[in-house]
C-alpha positions in Angstrom: 0.2 -181.2 -100.4 2.0 -179.6 -97.6 5.7 -180.1 -97.1 7.2 -181.6 -94.0 8.5 -178.2 -93.0 5.1 -176.5 -93.2 3.6 -179.3 -91.2 6.3 -178.9 -88.4 5.9 -175.1 -88.4 2.1 -175.5 -88.1 2.4 -177.9 -85.2 4.9 -175.6 -83.5 2.5 -172.6 -83.9 -0.4 -174.5 -82.4 1.7 -175.7 -79.5 2.8 -172.1 -78.8 -0.8 -170.8 -79.0 -2.0 -173.5 -76.5 0.9 -172.7 -74.1 0.2 -169.0 -74.2 -3.6 -169.4 -73.9 -3.3 -171.9 -71.0 -0.9 -169.5 -69.2 -3.2 -166.6 -69.7 -6.2 -168.6 -68.5 -4.4 -169.7 -65.4 -3.2 -166.2 -64.6 -6.8 -164.9 -64.9 -8.1 -167.8 -62.7 -5.5 -166.9 -60.0 -6.6 -163.2 -60.2 -10.2 -164.1 -59.9 -9.5 -166.5 -57.0 -7.5 -163.8 -55.2 -10.4 -161.4 -55.5 -12.8 -163.9 -53.9 -10.5 -165.4 -51.2 -7.8 -162.9 -50.4 -8.6 -159.4 -51.4 -10.9 -158.6 -48.4 -7.9 -158.7 -46.1 -4.8 -158.2 -48.3 -6.4 -155.6 -50.6 -6.5 -155.3 -54.3 -2.8 -154.3 -54.4 -1.6 -156.8 -51.8 -0.8 -154.1 -49.2 -3.0 -155.4 -46.5 -4.4 -151.8 -46.1 -8.0 -152.8 -45.7 -10.1 -152.5 -42.6 -10.1 -156.2 -42.1 -6.4 -156.5 -43.1 -5.4 -153.9 -40.5 -7.6 -155.6 -37.9 -6.1 -159.0 -38.5 -2.5 -157.8 -39.2 -2.5 -159.0 -42.8 1.0 -159.0 -44.3 1.9 -156.6 -47.1 3.1 -158.6 -50.1 5.5 -155.8 -51.0 7.4 -156.3 -47.8 10.9 -157.9 -47.9 9.6 -160.5 -45.4 7.0 -161.8 -47.9 9.0 -161.3 -51.0 11.9 -163.4 -49.7 9.5 -166.3 -49.0 9.9 -169.3 -51.4 7.0 -170.8 -53.3 7.1 -173.7 -50.9 6.8 -171.4 -47.9 3.9 -169.5 -49.4 2.2 -172.8 -50.4 2.5 -173.9 -46.8 1.0 -170.6 -45.4 -1.9 -170.7 -47.8 -2.5 -174.4 -47.3 -2.2 -174.6 -43.5 -2.9 -171.0 -42.5 -0.8 -168.9 -40.2 -1.7 -166.8 -37.2 -5.1 -165.3 -38.0 -5.0 -166.4 -41.7 -7.3 -169.4 -42.3 -6.1 -172.5 -44.0 -7.2 -173.0 -47.6 -5.9 -176.6 -48.1 -7.9 -179.8 -47.8 -11.3 -179.4 -49.3 -11.1 -175.6 -50.0 -8.6 -175.0 -52.8 -6.7 -177.5 -55.0 -2.9 -177.7 -55.1 -3.1 -176.1 -58.6 -5.2 -173.2 -57.3 -2.8 -172.6 -54.4 0.2 -172.6 -56.8 -1.6 -170.0 -58.9 -2.2 -167.8 -55.9 1.5 -168.1 -55.0 2.4 -166.8 -58.4 -0.2 -164.0 -58.1 1.2 -163.0 -54.7 4.7 -162.7 -56.1 3.4 -160.6 -59.0 1.5 -158.3 -56.7 4.5 -157.9 -54.5 6.6 -156.7 -57.4 4.1 -153.9 -58.3 4.2 -150.6 -56.6 
């Protein structure tokens, strides 16, 4: 029979595994979503240096202007659109998907 301590450690390990696995799955889902919805204009690295991105004036995620934006500001831009960027709210992406994209945009902006 297992001791109480072994039981608690086992439960804690399962909880940690679920947390890590869920976070990894969400990060991959955001990366996949970025590739299908955003990459054509913003590019694989978030620089906006694609033919369509240059034509539409897509923002570079590495720029101070984008990096200083809060999650709430980025959520609003993705949800409602801005200038030539289309809106991805109501009926297109869920709030959870948009939050995932915001995290992904922040991560891309930090890389260079």
